[in-house]
mmCIF file of the protein (N, C-alpha, C, O) and its ligand, coordinates in Angstrom:
data_MODEL
# 
_entry.id   MODEL 
# 
loop_
_entity.id 
_entity.type 
_entity.pdbx_number_of_molecules 
1 polymer     1 
2 non-polymer 1 
# 
_entity_poly.entity_id                      1 
_entity_poly.type                           'polypeptide(L)' 
_entity_poly.nstd_linkage                   no 
_entity_poly.nstd_monomer                   no 
_entity_poly.pdbx_seq_one_letter_code       MKCDICGKAMAQTFLEKLKGTFVKDVKGKLRSVCFECQSRFRDKQSLLQQIK 
_entity_poly.pdbx_seq_one_letter_code_can   MKCDICGKAMAQTFLEKLKGTFVKDVKGKLRSVCFECQSRFRDKQSLLQQIK 
_entity_poly.pdbx_strand_id                 A 
# 
loop_
_entity_poly_seq.entity_id 
_entity_poly_seq.num 
_entity_poly_seq.mon_id 
_entity_poly_seq.hetero 
1 1  MET n 
1 2  LYS n 
1 3  CYS n 
1 4  ASP n 
1 5  ILE n 
1 6  CYS n 
1 7  GLY n 
1 8  LYS n 
1 9  ALA n 
1 10 MET n 
1 11 ALA n 
1 12 GLN n 
1 13 THR n 
1 14 PHE n 
1 15 LEU n 
1 16 GLU n 
1 17 LYS n 
1 18 LEU n 
1 19 LYS n 
1 20 GLY n 
1 21 THR n 
1 22 PHE n 
1 23 VAL n 
1 24 LYS n 
1 25 ASP n 
1 26 VAL n 
1 27 LYS n 
1 28 GLY n 
1 29 LYS n 
1 30 LEU n 
1 31 ARG n 
1 32 SER n 
1 33 VAL n 
1 34 CYS n 
1 35 PHE n 
1 36 GLU n 
1 37 CYS n 
1 38 GLN n 
1 39 SER n 
1 40 ARG n 
1 41 PHE n 
1 42 ARG n 
1 43 ASP n 
1 44 LYS n 
1 45 GLN n 
1 46 SER n 
1 47 LEU n 
1 48 LEU n 
1 49 GLN n 
1 50 GLN n 
1 51 ILE n 
1 52 LYS n 
# 
loop_
_struct_asym.id 
_struct_asym.entity_id 
A 1 
B 2 
# 
loop_
_chem_comp.id 
_chem_comp.type 
_chem_comp.mon_nstd_flag 
ALA 'L-peptide linking' y 
ARG 'L-peptide linking' y 
ASP 'L-peptide linking' y 
CYS 'L-peptide linking' y 
GLN 'L-peptide linking' y 
GLU 'L-peptide linking' y 
GLY 'peptide linking'   y 
ILE 'L-peptide linking' y 
LEU 'L-peptide linking' y 
LYS 'L-peptide linking' y 
MET 'L-peptide linking' y 
PHE 'L-peptide linking' y 
SER 'L-peptide linking' y 
THR 'L-peptide linking' y 
VAL 'L-peptide linking' y 
ZN  non-polymer         . 
# 
_pdbx_entity_nonpoly.entity_id   2 
_pdbx_entity_nonpoly.name        ? 
_pdbx_entity_nonpoly.comp_id     ZN 
# 
_pdbx_nonpoly_scheme.asym_id         B 
_pdbx_nonpoly_scheme.entity_id       2 
_pdbx_nonpoly_scheme.mon_id          ZN 
_pdbx_nonpoly_scheme.ndb_seq_num     1 
_pdbx_nonpoly_scheme.pdb_seq_num     101 
_pdbx_nonpoly_scheme.auth_seq_num    101 
_pdbx_nonpoly_scheme.pdb_mon_id      ZN 
_pdbx_nonpoly_scheme.auth_mon_id     ZN 
_pdbx_nonpoly_scheme.pdb_strand_id   A 
_pdbx_nonpoly_scheme.pdb_ins_code    . 
# 
loop_
_atom_site.group_PDB 
_atom_site.id 
_atom_site.type_symbol 
_atom_site.label_atom_id 
_atom_site.label_alt_id 
_atom_site.label_comp_id 
_atom_site.label_asym_id 
_atom_site.label_entity_id 
_atom_site.label_seq_id 
_atom_site.pdbx_PDB_ins_code 
_atom_site.Cartn_x 
_atom_site.Cartn_y 
_atom_site.Cartn_z 
_atom_site.occupancy 
_atom_site.B_iso_or_equiv 
_atom_site.pdbx_formal_charge 
_atom_site.auth_seq_id 
_atom_site.auth_comp_id 
_atom_site.auth_asym_id 
_atom_site.auth_atom_id 
_atom_site.pdbx_PDB_model_num 
ATOM   1   N  N  . MET A 1 1  ? 66.811 -172.303 4.138  1.00 0.00 ? 1   MET A N  1 
ATOM   2   C  CA . MET A 1 1  ? 67.263 -172.399 5.474  1.00 0.00 ? 1   MET A CA 1 
ATOM   3   C  C  . MET A 1 1  ? 65.846 -172.951 6.377  1.00 0.00 ? 1   MET A C  1 
ATOM   4   O  O  . MET A 1 1  ? 64.723 -172.459 6.277  1.00 0.00 ? 1   MET A O  1 
ATOM   5   N  N  . LYS A 1 2  ? 66.142 -173.804 7.039  1.00 0.00 ? 2   LYS A N  1 
ATOM   6   C  CA . LYS A 1 2  ? 64.997 -174.288 8.051  1.00 0.00 ? 2   LYS A CA 1 
ATOM   7   C  C  . LYS A 1 2  ? 65.294 -173.995 9.369  1.00 0.00 ? 2   LYS A C  1 
ATOM   8   O  O  . LYS A 1 2  ? 66.443 -173.885 9.795  1.00 0.00 ? 2   LYS A O  1 
ATOM   9   N  N  . CYS A 1 3  ? 64.183 -173.853 10.091 1.00 0.00 ? 3   CYS A N  1 
ATOM   10  C  CA . CYS A 1 3  ? 64.148 -173.560 11.515 1.00 0.00 ? 3   CYS A CA 1 
ATOM   11  C  C  . CYS A 1 3  ? 64.512 -174.765 12.284 1.00 0.00 ? 3   CYS A C  1 
ATOM   12  O  O  . CYS A 1 3  ? 63.922 -175.819 12.043 1.00 0.00 ? 3   CYS A O  1 
ATOM   13  N  N  . ASP A 1 4  ? 65.500 -174.703 13.258 1.00 0.00 ? 4   ASP A N  1 
ATOM   14  C  CA . ASP A 1 4  ? 66.081 -175.862 13.943 1.00 0.00 ? 4   ASP A CA 1 
ATOM   15  C  C  . ASP A 1 4  ? 65.155 -176.217 15.182 1.00 0.00 ? 4   ASP A C  1 
ATOM   16  O  O  . ASP A 1 4  ? 65.538 -177.168 15.864 1.00 0.00 ? 4   ASP A O  1 
ATOM   17  N  N  . ILE A 1 5  ? 64.190 -175.686 15.495 1.00 0.00 ? 5   ILE A N  1 
ATOM   18  C  CA . ILE A 1 5  ? 63.167 -176.077 16.263 1.00 0.00 ? 5   ILE A CA 1 
ATOM   19  C  C  . ILE A 1 5  ? 61.962 -176.732 15.613 1.00 0.00 ? 5   ILE A C  1 
ATOM   20  O  O  . ILE A 1 5  ? 61.611 -177.881 15.879 1.00 0.00 ? 5   ILE A O  1 
ATOM   21  N  N  . CYS A 1 6  ? 61.422 -176.034 14.852 1.00 0.00 ? 6   CYS A N  1 
ATOM   22  C  CA . CYS A 1 6  ? 60.103 -176.696 14.353 1.00 0.00 ? 6   CYS A CA 1 
ATOM   23  C  C  . CYS A 1 6  ? 60.274 -177.393 12.781 1.00 0.00 ? 6   CYS A C  1 
ATOM   24  O  O  . CYS A 1 6  ? 59.358 -178.034 12.268 1.00 0.00 ? 6   CYS A O  1 
ATOM   25  N  N  . GLY A 1 7  ? 61.518 -177.173 12.148 1.00 0.00 ? 7   GLY A N  1 
ATOM   26  C  CA . GLY A 1 7  ? 61.747 -177.809 10.967 1.00 0.00 ? 7   GLY A CA 1 
ATOM   27  C  C  . GLY A 1 7  ? 61.106 -177.323 9.746  1.00 0.00 ? 7   GLY A C  1 
ATOM   28  O  O  . GLY A 1 7  ? 61.175 -177.896 8.658  1.00 0.00 ? 7   GLY A O  1 
ATOM   29  N  N  . LYS A 1 8  ? 60.366 -176.037 10.031 1.00 0.00 ? 8   LYS A N  1 
ATOM   30  C  CA . LYS A 1 8  ? 59.732 -175.428 8.863  1.00 0.00 ? 8   LYS A CA 1 
ATOM   31  C  C  . LYS A 1 8  ? 60.764 -174.601 8.130  1.00 0.00 ? 8   LYS A C  1 
ATOM   32  O  O  . LYS A 1 8  ? 61.830 -174.317 8.677  1.00 0.00 ? 8   LYS A O  1 
ATOM   33  N  N  . ALA A 1 9  ? 60.446 -174.178 6.806  1.00 0.00 ? 9   ALA A N  1 
ATOM   34  C  CA . ALA A 1 9  ? 61.404 -173.247 6.121  1.00 0.00 ? 9   ALA A CA 1 
ATOM   35  C  C  . ALA A 1 9  ? 61.166 -171.972 6.764  1.00 0.00 ? 9   ALA A C  1 
ATOM   36  O  O  . ALA A 1 9  ? 60.096 -171.675 7.296  1.00 0.00 ? 9   ALA A O  1 
ATOM   37  N  N  . MET A 1 10 ? 62.207 -171.210 6.703  1.00 0.00 ? 10  MET A N  1 
ATOM   38  C  CA . MET A 1 10 ? 62.071 -169.908 7.305  1.00 0.00 ? 10  MET A CA 1 
ATOM   39  C  C  . MET A 1 10 ? 61.735 -168.845 6.381  1.00 0.00 ? 10  MET A C  1 
ATOM   40  O  O  . MET A 1 10 ? 62.290 -168.805 5.283  1.00 0.00 ? 10  MET A O  1 
ATOM   41  N  N  . ALA A 1 11 ? 60.813 -167.917 6.749  1.00 0.00 ? 11  ALA A N  1 
ATOM   42  C  CA . ALA A 1 11 ? 60.271 -166.960 5.886  1.00 0.00 ? 11  ALA A CA 1 
ATOM   43  C  C  . ALA A 1 11 ? 61.223 -165.941 5.634  1.00 0.00 ? 11  ALA A C  1 
ATOM   44  O  O  . ALA A 1 11 ? 62.046 -165.586 6.477  1.00 0.00 ? 11  ALA A O  1 
ATOM   45  N  N  . GLN A 1 12 ? 61.119 -165.398 4.342  1.00 0.00 ? 12  GLN A N  1 
ATOM   46  C  CA . GLN A 1 12 ? 62.316 -164.293 4.158  1.00 0.00 ? 12  GLN A CA 1 
ATOM   47  C  C  . GLN A 1 12 ? 61.536 -163.032 3.678  1.00 0.00 ? 12  GLN A C  1 
ATOM   48  O  O  . GLN A 1 12 ? 60.466 -163.017 3.071  1.00 0.00 ? 12  GLN A O  1 
ATOM   49  N  N  . THR A 1 13 ? 62.203 -162.114 4.028  1.00 0.00 ? 13  THR A N  1 
ATOM   50  C  CA . THR A 1 13 ? 61.716 -160.632 3.520  1.00 0.00 ? 13  THR A CA 1 
ATOM   51  C  C  . THR A 1 13 ? 61.951 -160.543 1.995  1.00 0.00 ? 13  THR A C  1 
ATOM   52  O  O  . THR A 1 13 ? 62.424 -161.466 1.331  1.00 0.00 ? 13  THR A O  1 
ATOM   53  N  N  . PHE A 1 14 ? 61.574 -159.341 1.504  1.00 0.00 ? 14  PHE A N  1 
ATOM   54  C  CA . PHE A 1 14 ? 61.862 -159.240 0.128  1.00 0.00 ? 14  PHE A CA 1 
ATOM   55  C  C  . PHE A 1 14 ? 63.289 -158.783 -0.322 1.00 0.00 ? 14  PHE A C  1 
ATOM   56  O  O  . PHE A 1 14 ? 63.747 -158.641 -1.456 1.00 0.00 ? 14  PHE A O  1 
ATOM   57  N  N  . LEU A 1 15 ? 63.840 -158.598 0.884  1.00 0.00 ? 15  LEU A N  1 
ATOM   58  C  CA . LEU A 1 15 ? 65.420 -158.262 0.661  1.00 0.00 ? 15  LEU A CA 1 
ATOM   59  C  C  . LEU A 1 15 ? 66.057 -159.516 0.974  1.00 0.00 ? 15  LEU A C  1 
ATOM   60  O  O  . LEU A 1 15 ? 67.234 -159.452 1.329  1.00 0.00 ? 15  LEU A O  1 
ATOM   61  N  N  . GLU A 1 16 ? 65.503 -160.644 0.910  1.00 0.00 ? 16  GLU A N  1 
ATOM   62  C  CA . GLU A 1 16 ? 66.188 -161.949 1.255  1.00 0.00 ? 16  GLU A CA 1 
ATOM   63  C  C  . GLU A 1 16 ? 66.783 -162.017 2.542  1.00 0.00 ? 16  GLU A C  1 
ATOM   64  O  O  . GLU A 1 16 ? 67.769 -162.729 2.725  1.00 0.00 ? 16  GLU A O  1 
ATOM   65  N  N  . LYS A 1 17 ? 66.229 -161.283 3.531  1.00 0.00 ? 17  LYS A N  1 
ATOM   66  C  CA . LYS A 1 17 ? 66.694 -161.312 4.790  1.00 0.00 ? 17  LYS A CA 1 
ATOM   67  C  C  . LYS A 1 17 ? 65.753 -162.404 5.531  1.00 0.00 ? 17  LYS A C  1 
ATOM   68  O  O  . LYS A 1 17 ? 64.543 -162.437 5.308  1.00 0.00 ? 17  LYS A O  1 
ATOM   69  N  N  . LEU A 1 18 ? 66.346 -163.233 6.365  1.00 0.00 ? 18  LEU A N  1 
ATOM   70  C  CA . LEU A 1 18 ? 65.468 -164.236 7.060  1.00 0.00 ? 18  LEU A CA 1 
ATOM   71  C  C  . LEU A 1 18 ? 64.918 -163.549 8.169  1.00 0.00 ? 18  LEU A C  1 
ATOM   72  O  O  . LEU A 1 18 ? 65.495 -162.746 8.904  1.00 0.00 ? 18  LEU A O  1 
ATOM   73  N  N  . LYS A 1 19 ? 63.402 -164.059 8.231  1.00 0.00 ? 19  LYS A N  1 
ATOM   74  C  CA . LYS A 1 19 ? 62.762 -163.537 9.329  1.00 0.00 ? 19  LYS A CA 1 
ATOM   75  C  C  . LYS A 1 19 ? 63.028 -164.542 10.681 1.00 0.00 ? 19  LYS A C  1 
ATOM   76  O  O  . LYS A 1 19 ? 62.615 -165.701 10.647 1.00 0.00 ? 19  LYS A O  1 
ATOM   77  N  N  . GLY A 1 20 ? 63.619 -164.108 11.659 1.00 0.00 ? 20  GLY A N  1 
ATOM   78  C  CA . GLY A 1 20 ? 64.143 -165.145 12.724 1.00 0.00 ? 20  GLY A CA 1 
ATOM   79  C  C  . GLY A 1 20 ? 65.253 -164.755 13.280 1.00 0.00 ? 20  GLY A C  1 
ATOM   80  O  O  . GLY A 1 20 ? 65.589 -163.573 13.215 1.00 0.00 ? 20  GLY A O  1 
ATOM   81  N  N  . THR A 1 21 ? 66.010 -165.695 13.925 1.00 0.00 ? 21  THR A N  1 
ATOM   82  C  CA . THR A 1 21 ? 67.168 -165.099 14.718 1.00 0.00 ? 21  THR A CA 1 
ATOM   83  C  C  . THR A 1 21 ? 68.019 -166.469 14.662 1.00 0.00 ? 21  THR A C  1 
ATOM   84  O  O  . THR A 1 21 ? 67.530 -167.566 14.389 1.00 0.00 ? 21  THR A O  1 
ATOM   85  N  N  . PHE A 1 22 ? 69.355 -166.227 14.962 1.00 0.00 ? 22  PHE A N  1 
ATOM   86  C  CA . PHE A 1 22 ? 70.304 -167.156 15.307 1.00 0.00 ? 22  PHE A CA 1 
ATOM   87  C  C  . PHE A 1 22 ? 70.925 -167.341 16.506 1.00 0.00 ? 22  PHE A C  1 
ATOM   88  O  O  . PHE A 1 22 ? 71.420 -166.358 17.056 1.00 0.00 ? 22  PHE A O  1 
ATOM   89  N  N  . VAL A 1 23 ? 70.995 -168.471 17.042 1.00 0.00 ? 23  VAL A N  1 
ATOM   90  C  CA . VAL A 1 23 ? 71.628 -168.680 18.360 1.00 0.00 ? 23  VAL A CA 1 
ATOM   91  C  C  . VAL A 1 23 ? 72.707 -169.642 18.360 1.00 0.00 ? 23  VAL A C  1 
ATOM   92  O  O  . VAL A 1 23 ? 72.660 -170.658 17.666 1.00 0.00 ? 23  VAL A O  1 
ATOM   93  N  N  . LYS A 1 24 ? 73.700 -169.348 19.132 1.00 0.00 ? 24  LYS A N  1 
ATOM   94  C  CA . LYS A 1 24 ? 74.731 -170.481 19.296 1.00 0.00 ? 24  LYS A CA 1 
ATOM   95  C  C  . LYS A 1 24 ? 74.265 -171.450 20.390 1.00 0.00 ? 24  LYS A C  1 
ATOM   96  O  O  . LYS A 1 24 ? 73.742 -171.083 21.442 1.00 0.00 ? 24  LYS A O  1 
ATOM   97  N  N  . ASP A 1 25 ? 74.529 -172.867 20.004 1.00 0.00 ? 25  ASP A N  1 
ATOM   98  C  CA . ASP A 1 25 ? 74.177 -173.754 21.114 1.00 0.00 ? 25  ASP A CA 1 
ATOM   99  C  C  . ASP A 1 25 ? 75.380 -174.142 21.576 1.00 0.00 ? 25  ASP A C  1 
ATOM   100 O  O  . ASP A 1 25 ? 76.436 -173.694 21.128 1.00 0.00 ? 25  ASP A O  1 
ATOM   101 N  N  . VAL A 1 26 ? 75.287 -175.124 22.637 1.00 0.00 ? 26  VAL A N  1 
ATOM   102 C  CA . VAL A 1 26 ? 76.426 -175.228 23.665 1.00 0.00 ? 26  VAL A CA 1 
ATOM   103 C  C  . VAL A 1 26 ? 77.890 -175.617 22.920 1.00 0.00 ? 26  VAL A C  1 
ATOM   104 O  O  . VAL A 1 26 ? 78.946 -175.408 23.517 1.00 0.00 ? 26  VAL A O  1 
ATOM   105 N  N  . LYS A 1 27 ? 77.865 -176.160 21.657 1.00 0.00 ? 27  LYS A N  1 
ATOM   106 C  CA . LYS A 1 27 ? 78.850 -176.594 20.962 1.00 0.00 ? 27  LYS A CA 1 
ATOM   107 C  C  . LYS A 1 27 ? 79.478 -175.352 20.035 1.00 0.00 ? 27  LYS A C  1 
ATOM   108 O  O  . LYS A 1 27 ? 80.448 -175.418 19.280 1.00 0.00 ? 27  LYS A O  1 
ATOM   109 N  N  . GLY A 1 28 ? 78.803 -174.437 20.265 1.00 0.00 ? 28  GLY A N  1 
ATOM   110 C  CA . GLY A 1 28 ? 79.273 -173.194 19.438 1.00 0.00 ? 28  GLY A CA 1 
ATOM   111 C  C  . GLY A 1 28 ? 78.787 -173.116 17.981 1.00 0.00 ? 28  GLY A C  1 
ATOM   112 O  O  . GLY A 1 28 ? 79.187 -172.326 17.125 1.00 0.00 ? 28  GLY A O  1 
ATOM   113 N  N  . LYS A 1 29 ? 77.827 -174.103 17.847 1.00 0.00 ? 29  LYS A N  1 
ATOM   114 C  CA . LYS A 1 29 ? 77.140 -174.001 16.550 1.00 0.00 ? 29  LYS A CA 1 
ATOM   115 C  C  . LYS A 1 29 ? 76.008 -173.207 16.206 1.00 0.00 ? 29  LYS A C  1 
ATOM   116 O  O  . LYS A 1 29 ? 75.037 -173.201 16.963 1.00 0.00 ? 29  LYS A O  1 
ATOM   117 N  N  . LEU A 1 30 ? 76.014 -172.552 15.178 1.00 0.00 ? 30  LEU A N  1 
ATOM   118 C  CA . LEU A 1 30 ? 75.030 -171.491 14.922 1.00 0.00 ? 30  LEU A CA 1 
ATOM   119 C  C  . LEU A 1 30 ? 73.749 -172.156 14.456 1.00 0.00 ? 30  LEU A C  1 
ATOM   120 O  O  . LEU A 1 30 ? 73.705 -172.817 13.418 1.00 0.00 ? 30  LEU A O  1 
ATOM   121 N  N  . ARG A 1 31 ? 72.691 -171.959 15.266 1.00 0.00 ? 31  ARG A N  1 
ATOM   122 C  CA . ARG A 1 31 ? 71.286 -172.512 14.754 1.00 0.00 ? 31  ARG A CA 1 
ATOM   123 C  C  . ARG A 1 31 ? 70.321 -171.582 14.536 1.00 0.00 ? 31  ARG A C  1 
ATOM   124 O  O  . ARG A 1 31 ? 70.258 -170.565 15.225 1.00 0.00 ? 31  ARG A O  1 
ATOM   125 N  N  . SER A 1 32 ? 69.447 -171.852 13.521 1.00 0.00 ? 32  SER A N  1 
ATOM   126 C  CA . SER A 1 32 ? 68.473 -170.804 12.975 1.00 0.00 ? 32  SER A CA 1 
ATOM   127 C  C  . SER A 1 32 ? 67.172 -171.153 13.639 1.00 0.00 ? 32  SER A C  1 
ATOM   128 O  O  . SER A 1 32 ? 66.740 -172.299 13.764 1.00 0.00 ? 32  SER A O  1 
ATOM   129 N  N  . VAL A 1 33 ? 66.528 -169.935 14.095 1.00 0.00 ? 33  VAL A N  1 
ATOM   130 C  CA . VAL A 1 33 ? 65.202 -169.988 14.698 1.00 0.00 ? 33  VAL A CA 1 
ATOM   131 C  C  . VAL A 1 33 ? 64.318 -169.055 13.978 1.00 0.00 ? 33  VAL A C  1 
ATOM   132 O  O  . VAL A 1 33 ? 64.545 -167.859 13.800 1.00 0.00 ? 33  VAL A O  1 
ATOM   133 N  N  . CYS A 1 34 ? 63.185 -169.781 13.543 1.00 0.00 ? 34  CYS A N  1 
ATOM   134 C  CA . CYS A 1 34 ? 62.166 -168.880 12.787 1.00 0.00 ? 34  CYS A CA 1 
ATOM   135 C  C  . CYS A 1 34 ? 61.392 -167.937 13.682 1.00 0.00 ? 34  CYS A C  1 
ATOM   136 O  O  . CYS A 1 34 ? 61.311 -168.048 14.906 1.00 0.00 ? 34  CYS A O  1 
ATOM   137 N  N  . PHE A 1 35 ? 60.895 -167.104 13.024 1.00 0.00 ? 35  PHE A N  1 
ATOM   138 C  CA . PHE A 1 35 ? 60.213 -165.886 13.723 1.00 0.00 ? 35  PHE A CA 1 
ATOM   139 C  C  . PHE A 1 35 ? 59.018 -166.516 14.666 1.00 0.00 ? 35  PHE A C  1 
ATOM   140 O  O  . PHE A 1 35 ? 58.774 -165.971 15.743 1.00 0.00 ? 35  PHE A O  1 
ATOM   141 N  N  . GLU A 1 36 ? 58.436 -167.427 14.331 1.00 0.00 ? 36  GLU A N  1 
ATOM   142 C  CA . GLU A 1 36 ? 57.359 -168.141 14.992 1.00 0.00 ? 36  GLU A CA 1 
ATOM   143 C  C  . GLU A 1 36 ? 57.893 -168.461 16.501 1.00 0.00 ? 36  GLU A C  1 
ATOM   144 O  O  . GLU A 1 36 ? 57.480 -168.010 17.569 1.00 0.00 ? 36  GLU A O  1 
ATOM   145 N  N  . CYS A 1 37 ? 59.001 -169.438 16.225 1.00 0.00 ? 37  CYS A N  1 
ATOM   146 C  CA . CYS A 1 37 ? 59.609 -170.091 17.393 1.00 0.00 ? 37  CYS A CA 1 
ATOM   147 C  C  . CYS A 1 37 ? 60.240 -168.974 18.213 1.00 0.00 ? 37  CYS A C  1 
ATOM   148 O  O  . CYS A 1 37 ? 60.279 -169.087 19.438 1.00 0.00 ? 37  CYS A O  1 
ATOM   149 N  N  . GLN A 1 38 ? 60.709 -167.958 17.632 1.00 0.00 ? 38  GLN A N  1 
ATOM   150 C  CA . GLN A 1 38 ? 61.435 -166.799 18.355 1.00 0.00 ? 38  GLN A CA 1 
ATOM   151 C  C  . GLN A 1 38 ? 60.328 -166.113 19.466 1.00 0.00 ? 38  GLN A C  1 
ATOM   152 O  O  . GLN A 1 38 ? 60.528 -165.821 20.645 1.00 0.00 ? 38  GLN A O  1 
ATOM   153 N  N  . SER A 1 39 ? 59.191 -165.978 18.715 1.00 0.00 ? 39  SER A N  1 
ATOM   154 C  CA . SER A 1 39 ? 58.218 -165.245 19.655 1.00 0.00 ? 39  SER A CA 1 
ATOM   155 C  C  . SER A 1 39 ? 57.439 -166.303 20.468 1.00 0.00 ? 39  SER A C  1 
ATOM   156 O  O  . SER A 1 39 ? 56.586 -165.823 21.216 1.00 0.00 ? 39  SER A O  1 
ATOM   157 N  N  . ARG A 1 40 ? 57.554 -167.540 20.471 1.00 0.00 ? 40  ARG A N  1 
ATOM   158 C  CA . ARG A 1 40 ? 57.086 -168.451 21.346 1.00 0.00 ? 40  ARG A CA 1 
ATOM   159 C  C  . ARG A 1 40 ? 58.027 -168.563 22.503 1.00 0.00 ? 40  ARG A C  1 
ATOM   160 O  O  . ARG A 1 40 ? 57.595 -168.710 23.647 1.00 0.00 ? 40  ARG A O  1 
ATOM   161 N  N  . PHE A 1 41 ? 59.248 -168.500 22.242 1.00 0.00 ? 41  PHE A N  1 
ATOM   162 C  CA . PHE A 1 41 ? 60.375 -168.785 23.473 1.00 0.00 ? 41  PHE A CA 1 
ATOM   163 C  C  . PHE A 1 41 ? 61.033 -167.485 23.524 1.00 0.00 ? 41  PHE A C  1 
ATOM   164 O  O  . PHE A 1 41 ? 61.814 -167.148 22.634 1.00 0.00 ? 41  PHE A O  1 
ATOM   165 N  N  . ARG A 1 42 ? 60.749 -166.709 24.557 1.00 0.00 ? 42  ARG A N  1 
ATOM   166 C  CA . ARG A 1 42 ? 61.383 -165.471 24.726 1.00 0.00 ? 42  ARG A CA 1 
ATOM   167 C  C  . ARG A 1 42 ? 62.771 -165.404 24.877 1.00 0.00 ? 42  ARG A C  1 
ATOM   168 O  O  . ARG A 1 42 ? 63.403 -164.647 24.140 1.00 0.00 ? 42  ARG A O  1 
ATOM   169 N  N  . ASP A 1 43 ? 63.373 -166.115 25.766 1.00 0.00 ? 43  ASP A N  1 
ATOM   170 C  CA . ASP A 1 43 ? 64.794 -165.946 26.024 1.00 0.00 ? 43  ASP A CA 1 
ATOM   171 C  C  . ASP A 1 43 ? 65.541 -167.095 25.219 1.00 0.00 ? 43  ASP A C  1 
ATOM   172 O  O  . ASP A 1 43 ? 65.038 -168.051 24.629 1.00 0.00 ? 43  ASP A O  1 
ATOM   173 N  N  . LYS A 1 44 ? 66.823 -166.756 25.350 1.00 0.00 ? 44  LYS A N  1 
ATOM   174 C  CA . LYS A 1 44 ? 67.639 -167.513 24.498 1.00 0.00 ? 44  LYS A CA 1 
ATOM   175 C  C  . LYS A 1 44 ? 68.047 -168.954 25.259 1.00 0.00 ? 44  LYS A C  1 
ATOM   176 O  O  . LYS A 1 44 ? 68.406 -169.936 24.610 1.00 0.00 ? 44  LYS A O  1 
ATOM   177 N  N  . GLN A 1 45 ? 67.962 -168.948 26.447 1.00 0.00 ? 45  GLN A N  1 
ATOM   178 C  CA . GLN A 1 45 ? 67.968 -170.335 27.220 1.00 0.00 ? 45  GLN A CA 1 
ATOM   179 C  C  . GLN A 1 45 ? 66.757 -171.165 26.965 1.00 0.00 ? 45  GLN A C  1 
ATOM   180 O  O  . GLN A 1 45 ? 66.950 -172.380 26.921 1.00 0.00 ? 45  GLN A O  1 
ATOM   181 N  N  . SER A 1 46 ? 65.558 -170.731 26.791 1.00 0.00 ? 46  SER A N  1 
ATOM   182 C  CA . SER A 1 46 ? 64.519 -171.677 26.410 1.00 0.00 ? 46  SER A CA 1 
ATOM   183 C  C  . SER A 1 46 ? 64.461 -172.015 24.988 1.00 0.00 ? 46  SER A C  1 
ATOM   184 O  O  . SER A 1 46 ? 64.040 -173.130 24.676 1.00 0.00 ? 46  SER A O  1 
ATOM   185 N  N  . LEU A 1 47 ? 64.884 -171.073 23.965 1.00 0.00 ? 47  LEU A N  1 
ATOM   186 C  CA . LEU A 1 47 ? 65.335 -171.581 22.811 1.00 0.00 ? 47  LEU A CA 1 
ATOM   187 C  C  . LEU A 1 47 ? 66.187 -172.631 22.497 1.00 0.00 ? 47  LEU A C  1 
ATOM   188 O  O  . LEU A 1 47 ? 65.935 -173.465 21.627 1.00 0.00 ? 47  LEU A O  1 
ATOM   189 N  N  . LEU A 1 48 ? 67.204 -172.613 23.194 1.00 0.00 ? 48  LEU A N  1 
ATOM   190 C  CA . LEU A 1 48 ? 68.220 -173.650 23.161 1.00 0.00 ? 48  LEU A CA 1 
ATOM   191 C  C  . LEU A 1 48 ? 67.728 -174.931 23.654 1.00 0.00 ? 48  LEU A C  1 
ATOM   192 O  O  . LEU A 1 48 ? 68.052 -175.964 23.069 1.00 0.00 ? 48  LEU A O  1 
ATOM   193 N  N  . GLN A 1 49 ? 67.033 -174.952 24.599 1.00 0.00 ? 49  GLN A N  1 
ATOM   194 C  CA . GLN A 1 49 ? 66.417 -176.122 25.140 1.00 0.00 ? 49  GLN A CA 1 
ATOM   195 C  C  . GLN A 1 49 ? 65.344 -176.846 24.106 1.00 0.00 ? 49  GLN A C  1 
ATOM   196 O  O  . GLN A 1 49 ? 64.993 -178.023 24.188 1.00 0.00 ? 49  GLN A O  1 
ATOM   197 N  N  . GLN A 1 50 ? 64.944 -175.988 23.217 1.00 0.00 ? 50  GLN A N  1 
ATOM   198 C  CA . GLN A 1 50 ? 64.124 -176.581 22.112 1.00 0.00 ? 50  GLN A CA 1 
ATOM   199 C  C  . GLN A 1 50 ? 64.820 -177.480 21.069 1.00 0.00 ? 50  GLN A C  1 
ATOM   200 O  O  . GLN A 1 50 ? 64.360 -178.507 20.570 1.00 0.00 ? 50  GLN A O  1 
ATOM   201 N  N  . ILE A 1 51 ? 65.933 -176.944 20.850 1.00 0.00 ? 51  ILE A N  1 
ATOM   202 C  CA . ILE A 1 51 ? 66.877 -177.439 19.713 1.00 0.00 ? 51  ILE A CA 1 
ATOM   203 C  C  . ILE A 1 51 ? 67.428 -178.767 20.113 1.00 0.00 ? 51  ILE A C  1 
ATOM   204 O  O  . ILE A 1 51 ? 68.160 -178.868 21.098 1.00 0.00 ? 51  ILE A O  1 
ATOM   205 N  N  . LYS A 1 52 ? 67.103 -179.762 19.391 1.00 0.00 ? 52  LYS A N  1 
ATOM   206 C  CA . LYS A 1 52 ? 67.789 -181.059 19.609 1.00 0.00 ? 52  LYS A CA 1 
ATOM   207 C  C  . LYS A 1 52 ? 69.062 -181.145 19.298 1.00 0.00 ? 52  LYS A C  1 
ATOM   208 O  O  . LYS A 1 52 ? 69.667 -182.204 19.464 1.00 0.00 ? 52  LYS A O  1 
HETATM 209 ZN ZN . ZN  B 2 .  ? 60.545 -172.782 13.940 1.00 0.00 2 101 ZN  A ZN 1 
# 
């Protein structure tokens, strides 16, 4: 799975849990955001603005 902001593959923990988060965009589609982008953009609003 790739990050919807930077396009990099998302890191996984040893339990195959993705490091990162998921946010719903305006259309209600679930978008993946990697750990790095999640820490760059603190709130959900600015995360969504980065997703094309
Ligand atoms: Zn990213």
